[in-house]
C-alpha positions in Angstrom: -38.9 14.3 -0.1 -39.1 11.6 -2.9 -36.3 11.9 -5.8 -38.2 13.3 -9.0 -35.2 13.1 -11.3 -35.5 11.4 -14.7 -32.4 9.0 -14.8 -30.1 9.1 -17.9 -31.2 6.2 -20.5 -29.9 4.2 -23.6 -32.2 5.0 -26.6 -31.7 4.3 -30.3 -33.5 7.2 -32.2 -34.3 8.3 -35.7 -33.4 11.8 -36.4 -35.8 13.9 -37.7 -34.8 17.7 -38.5 -32.0 20.1 -37.4 -32.9 22.4 -34.4 -31.4 25.6 -32.6 -28.0 25.4 -31.1 -26.8 22.8 -33.5 -28.8 20.0 -31.9 -30.9 17.7 -34.0 -34.8 16.6 -33.1 -35.8 13.1 -32.3 -38.8 11.7 -30.5 -39.3 9.0 -27.8 -42.5 7.8 -26.7 -44.0 11.0 -28.0 -41.6 13.2 -26.1 -38.9 15.4 -28.1 -35.5 14.9 -27.7 -32.7 17.3 -28.7 -29.5 15.2 -29.7 -26.1 16.9 -30.0 -23.5 15.2 -32.7 -26.3 13.9 -35.1 -28.0 14.8 -38.3 -31.1 14.6 -39.8 -31.9 11.3 -41.6 -29.5 9.5 -39.2 -30.0 6.4 -36.7 -28.2 6.8 -33.8 -27.7 5.5 -30.2 -27.6 8.0 -27.6 -27.3 9.0 -23.9 -30.1 10.7 -22.2 -29.1 13.7 -19.6 -30.4 12.8 -16.0 -32.2 15.8 -14.7 -35.8 17.0 -13.4 -38.7 15.9 -15.4 -39.3 18.1 -18.4 -41.1 18.4 -21.9 -38.1 17.5 -23.8 -34.9 15.4 -22.9 -31.4 16.3 -24.2 -29.0 13.6 -25.3 -25.9 12.9 -27.0 -25.1 10.4 -30.0 -22.8 7.2 -28.5 -23.1 5.4 -31.6 -24.1 6.0 -35.3 -25.9 3.2 -36.8 -26.8 4.6 -40.1 -24.8 7.8 -40.8 -25.7 10.4 -43.3 -23.9 11.0 -46.5 -22.8 14.4 -44.8 -21.1 13.3 -42.0 -17.1 13.8 -41.8 -14.8 13.0 -39.2 -14.8 15.1 -36.1 -12.6 18.0 -36.7 -12.6 18.3 -33.0 -9.9 15.5 -32.9 -7.3 17.6 -34.8 -7.2 20.1 -31.5 -6.5 17.6 -29.0 -3.7 15.3 -28.3 -5.4 12.6 -26.5 -8.4 11.9 -24.5 -12.1 13.1 -25.5 -12.5 15.8 -28.0 -16.3 16.5 -27.0 -15.7 20.2 -26.2 -18.3 22.8 -26.9 -18.2 25.7 -29.8 -18.2 23.1 -32.5 -21.6 22.2 -33.0 -20.9 21.1 -36.5 -17.6 19.6 -36.2 -18.8 16.1 -37.8 -21.0 17.9 -40.7 -19.7 18.7 -44.0 -19.1 22.8 -44.4 -21.7 23.3 -47.1 -24.5 21.1 -45.9 -23.9 22.9 -42.0 -25.0 26.1 -44.1 -28.1 24.5 -45.2 -28.7 23.1 -41.7 -28.4 26.7 -40.6 -30.8 28.1 -43.1 -33.4 25.4 -42.1 -33.1 26.6 -38.7 -33.1 30.2 -39.4 -36.4 29.8 -41.4 -38.0 27.7 -39.0 -37.0 30.6 -36.3 -38.7 33.5 -38.5 -41.7 31.3 -38.7 -42.4 30.0 -35.5 -41.5 33.0 -33.7 -41.8 36.2 -35.8 -44.8 34.5 -38.0 -42.6 35.4 -41.0 -42.5 33.8 -44.2 -38.7 34.2 -45.3 -37.1 31.6 -47.2 -33.5 33.2 -46.3 -30.3 31.4 -47.6 -27.0 31.5 -45.5 -24.0 32.2 -47.9 -20.2 31.5 -47.0 -17.8 34.3 -46.1 -15.7 35.3 -48.8 -12.8 33.1 -49.6 -13.7 30.8 -47.3 -12.2 27.2 -47.5 -12.5 24.5 -45.2 -14.3 26.6 -41.9 -11.3 26.1 -39.9 -9.1 29.3 -40.1 -11.4 32.4 -39.1 -11.4 33.2 -35.6 -9.6 36.5 -34.9 -11.0 36.4 -31.3 -10.8 33.0 -29.2 -11.6 32.5 -25.5 -10.0 29.6 -23.7 -11.1 28.0 -20.0 -8.2 27.1 -17.8 -8.5 24.2 -15.6 -7.4 23.5 -11.9 -3.8 21.9 -13.1 -3.4 25.2 -15.4 -4.1 23.7 -18.7 -6.2 25.7 -21.3 -8.8 24.4 -23.4 -12.2 24.3 -24.2 -15.5 23.7 -21.9 -17.6 20.4 -22.3 -21.1 21.6 -23.5 -23.3 22.2 -20.7 -20.4 21.9 -18.3 -17.6 23.5 -16.3 -15.2 20.6 -17.3 -12.1 21.9 -19.3 -11.1 19.7 -22.4 -7.4 20.7 -22.8 -6.5 21.6 -26.4 -3.1 21.8 -28.5 -3.8 25.0 -30.1 -7.0 27.6 -30.0 -9.8 25.6 -32.3 -10.9 27.5 -35.7 -8.3 30.3 -34.9 -6.8 32.4 -37.5 -3.3 33.9 -38.1 -0.8 33.9 -35.3 -3.5 32.7 -32.9 -4.1 29.4 -34.5 -0.1 28.5 -34.2 0.0 29.0 -30.4 1.0 26.0 -28.8 -0.8 25.4 -26.0 0.8 22.2 -24.8 3.6 24.1 -23.5 1.6 26.6 -21.3 0.5 25.9 -17.5 -1.2 28.7 -15.9 -2.2 27.6 -12.3 -4.5 30.2 -11.0 -5.7 31.7 -14.2 -9.1 31.3 -15.2 -9.7 32.3 -18.6 -7.2 33.4 -21.5 -8.7 35.3 -24.2 -6.8 36.3 -27.3 -7.3 38.9 -30.3 -5.6 39.3 -33.4 -5.8 42.5 -35.6 -3.6 43.1 -38.8 -0.2 42.6 -37.5 -0.6 42.8 -33.8 -2.4 40.7 -31.3 -3.4 40.6 -27.4 -3.6 38.3 -24.8 -5.8 39.1 -21.7 -5.4 37.3 -18.5 -8.3 36.7 -16.3 -7.8 35.5 -12.7 -5.3 35.7 -9.9 -1.9 34.1 -11.4 0.9 34.4 -9.5 3.7 37.1 -10.6 5.9 34.2 -11.6 3.1 32.4 -13.7 2.5 35.8 -15.4 6.2 36.0 -16.2 6.0 32.4 -17.8 3.3 33.7 -19.6 5.0 36.6 -21.3 7.9 34.4 -22.1 5.7 32.3 -24.1 3.7 34.5 -25.6 5.1 35.9 -29.0 6.5 39.5 -29.1 3.3 40.6 -31.7 0.8 40.2 -28.8 0.3 42.6 -26.0 -0.4 41.0 -22.7 -3.0 42.5 -20.1 -4.0 40.8 -17.0 -6.8 41.6 -14.6 -5.6 43.9 -11.8 -5.6 42.2 -8.4 -9.2 42.6 -6.6 -12.0 40.2 -5.7 -12.7 37.7 -8.5 -15.4 38.4 -10.6 -17.5 36.5 -12.9 -19.4 37.9 -16.0 -22.1 36.2 -18.3 -21.2 38.1 -21.3 -22.0 38.0 -25.1 -20.5 39.4 -28.0 -17.0 40.4 -26.8 -17.9 42.5 -23.5 -21.4 43.0 -24.3 -23.9 41.5 -21.6 -26.6 39.0 -22.9 -29.5 40.4 -20.7 -31.9 42.7 -22.5 -31.5 45.8 -20.0 -27.5 45.1 -20.3 -27.1 46.3 -16.3 -24.0 44.8 -15.2 -21.1 45.2 -12.9 -18.2 47.2 -14.1 -15.7 45.1 -15.8 -12.3 44.4 -13.9 -9.7 46.8 -14.3 -7.0 45.5 -16.8 -3.2 46.4 -16.3 -0.9 46.3 -19.2 2.0 43.9 -18.6 3.6 44.4 -22.4 2.3 46.5 -25.0 -0.9 48.1 -25.7 -4.4 48.2 -24.5 -6.1 48.8 -28.3 -5.9 46.9 -31.3 -6.1 48.3 -34.8 -8.6 46.9 -37.2 -8.4 48.0 -40.8 -11.5 47.8 -43.1 -11.8 49.3 -46.2 -8.1 51.5 -46.1 -9.8 52.9 -42.8 -8.4 52.4 -39.3 -10.6 51.6 -36.3 -9.2 51.6 -32.6 -10.7 49.0 -30.7 -10.1 47.9 -26.9 -8.2 45.0 -26.8 -11.3 43.5 -24.5 -13.7 45.3 -26.5 -16.3 44.2 -29.0 -15.3 43.5 -32.6 -16.6 41.0 -35.3 -14.9 37.7 -34.7 -14.7 36.4 -38.3 -11.5 37.9 -40.0 -13.6 38.8 -43.1 -17.0 39.8 -40.9 -16.2 43.4 -40.3 -15.4 44.3 -44.2 -18.5 41.9 -45.4 -21.4 43.4 -42.8 -19.8 47.0 -43.6 -20.3 46.5 -47.4 -23.7 44.8 -46.9 -25.0 47.9 -44.8 -23.8 50.3 -47.4 -25.5 48.4 -50.3 -28.7 49.1 -48.5 -28.5 52.7 -48.0 -30.6 54.9 -50.0 -28.8 57.1 -52.3 -30.2 60.3 -50.4 -29.4 59.6 -46.9 -29.7 62.5 -44.9 -29.0 61.4 -41.5 -28.0 58.1 -40.0 -28.3 56.7 -36.3 -26.1 53.7 -35.3 -27.7 51.6 -32.4 -25.3 49.6 -30.4 -22.9 51.1 -32.2 -19.8 49.7 -30.3 -16.4 51.8 -31.8 -18.8 53.0 -34.7 -17.8 50.4 -37.5 -21.1 50.2 -39.4 -22.6 53.7 -38.7 -19.0 55.3 -39.5 -18.4 53.5 -42.9 -22.0 54.5 -43.8 -21.6 57.9 -43.1 -18.4 58.0 -44.9 -20.3 56.4 -47.9 -22.9 58.9 -48.0 -21.4 61.9 -46.3 -24.9 62.1 -43.9 -24.2 63.2 -40.3 -24.1 60.2 -37.6 -25.6 59.8 -34.4 -24.4 56.5 -32.3 -25.6 54.9 -29.2 -23.8 52.1 -26.8 -23.7 51.8 -23.2 -19.9 50.7 -23.0 -18.2 54.1 -22.4 -14.8 52.7 -23.5 -16.3 52.1 -26.6 -17.8 55.3 -27.4 -14.5 56.9 -26.7 -13.0 54.8 -29.4 -15.5 55.5 -31.6 -15.4 59.1 -31.2 -11.8 59.0 -32.1 -12.5 56.7 -35.0 -14.8 59.4 -36.4 -12.7 62.3 -35.9 -13.2 63.4 -39.7 -16.7 62.9 -39.6 -19.7 65.0 -38.6 -21.0 62.7 -35.7 -22.1 62.6 -32.4 -22.0 59.5 -29.7 -23.6 58.9 -26.7 -22.7 56.5 -23.8 -26.2 55.0 -22.8 -28.3 52.1 -22.9 -30.4 52.1 -26.1 -33.8 51.5 -24.3 -32.9 54.9 -22.6 -31.9 57.0 -25.6 -33.8 59.5 -27.4 -33.3 59.1 -31.0 -33.2 62.1 -33.4 -34.4 62.5 -36.6 -32.9 60.3 -38.6 -34.1 58.6 -42.1 -31.8 55.5 -41.7 -31.3 53.5 -38.5 -28.5 50.8 -38.3 -28.6 48.4 -35.5 -26.6 45.5 -34.6 -27.5 44.3 -30.7 -26.2 41.5 -28.7 -27.6 38.2 -28.7 -30.5 39.6 -26.5 -31.8 41.3 -29.4 -33.4 45.1 -29.6 -36.5 44.4 -27.3 -39.7 46.2 -26.9 -38.6 49.8 -25.7 -36.1 49.7 -28.8 -38.1 48.4 -31.3 -41.0 50.9 -30.3 -38.8 53.5 -30.6 -37.7 52.7 -33.9 -41.4 52.6 -34.8 -42.1 55.9 -33.6 -39.0 57.5 -35.0 -38.8 59.3 -38.7 -36.7 56.2 -39.9 -37.4 55.2 -43.5 -34.5 52.5 -43.7 -33.6 50.1 -41.0 -30.7 48.0 -41.4 -30.7 44.9 -38.8 -27.5 43.1 -38.1 -28.2 39.9 -36.0 -26.5 37.1 -34.3 -29.2 35.3 -33.1 -32.3 34.3 -35.2 -34.5 33.8 -32.6 -34.5 37.4 -31.1 -34.5 38.8 -34.6 -37.4 36.9 -35.3 -38.9 38.5 -32.4 -38.0 41.9 -33.1 -39.0 41.7 -36.9 -42.3 40.7 -36.0 -42.5 44.0 -33.6 -41.0 45.9 -36.9 -43.4 44.8 -39.6 -46.5 45.1 -37.3 -45.4 48.8 -36.9 -45.1 49.6 -40.6 -41.9 48.3 -41.8 -41.7 45.9 -44.4 -38.9 43.3 -45.1 -37.1 43.9 -48.5 -34.3 41.2 -48.0 -33.0 39.0 -45.3 -29.8 36.9 -46.1 -27.7 35.0 -43.7 -23.8 34.9 -43.6 -21.9 31.9 -42.3 -19.5 34.2 -40.0 -19.0 31.4 -37.7 -18.1 28.3 -39.6 -18.8 24.8 -37.8 -20.4 26.2 -34.8 -24.3 26.7 -34.1 -24.1 30.7 -35.0 -24.6 32.4 -37.9 -25.3 36.4 -38.7 -27.8 38.2 -40.6 -28.4 41.3 -42.3 -32.1 42.4 -43.0 -33.0 45.5 -44.6 -36.4 46.9 -43.9 -38.2 50.4 -45.6 -41.4 52.3 -45.0 
């Protein structure tokens, strides 16, 4: 069999425009090249990835020949002591923060038009009180290499680049010294912080001695949980425990045992407490929960009679909306543990929750529907059910412009009209953003 792999190349390129995923677009001999580490308007030298023939190439910058005025020193250098700073998860580490929001807005507008055929010029706003974009993550996952060093994965790779402290972390997570921790047998470390307490979940098969060392290293303000002994499992998940797939069918999560502290955290939003599992889904940015719930409440009609919250998690958006309006609430979420917490969180309300895939749920008669799906979006079955429902107001919170564009095309084709669409930079210095779209009919 002949070798049809395309070898890596050294190229000099003019960067044209931003692209999804934090890359930029250039062209070489008529072929599109997606370049990481570049900015529109720059001339750069790159090295392409070797691989099978494709309609496009991928490349990384090796030298900046003509720099953009919006380029800044690579912030990833602040999180490594020596060696490479080329880890993933900070696609705009080299970009002025305000300009990174401009690039995100361009990508959002492009995907809405190209995928959804929607002409929406949406801006991307900073989170309240945002400063330099480096102090916001209340949930951080670190991979662990074979030597037991914690770090971030290199882009499109399983290589672990050790870090000195969790990148972009907020509060006490930011202050953790990763250089003193060596944890052979651990596959991943998952940190979370809420209010005055945090949690660390240890994934993998560490020895009892390694767990003892982690417990000694971890500040007393953190609970410690670990996967129970059993076959090692690997899961592809998005949004803190929600699977990425459209059908969201997945194997049961490994059981966690409590080594120290509790298996839940308490998040407080607008003076109200929400219980969430240490391994459960909660908005990552320190101000996201308050901001998004406020946006949802602002969009509600003054005479709301009933509210349905799809992909409700522990109930943040729906419960906040129900408390603001006094309307009864129905919530759907396939993660049973999250539904158990939602029921507790809504104990003072007229509320009913169902642990079931949204695609399989029968929607009640509600004049308001809120949905905050994982990155896979709502999809055909859910959007069809929404169109066939009695809802007059729809508030769609999304973390993925591409699936949002697809779903909005279906919803507008089914009779809804977009009243507003706003982006929020709730993942600063990364390629991600959050949007809130209000639709009426």
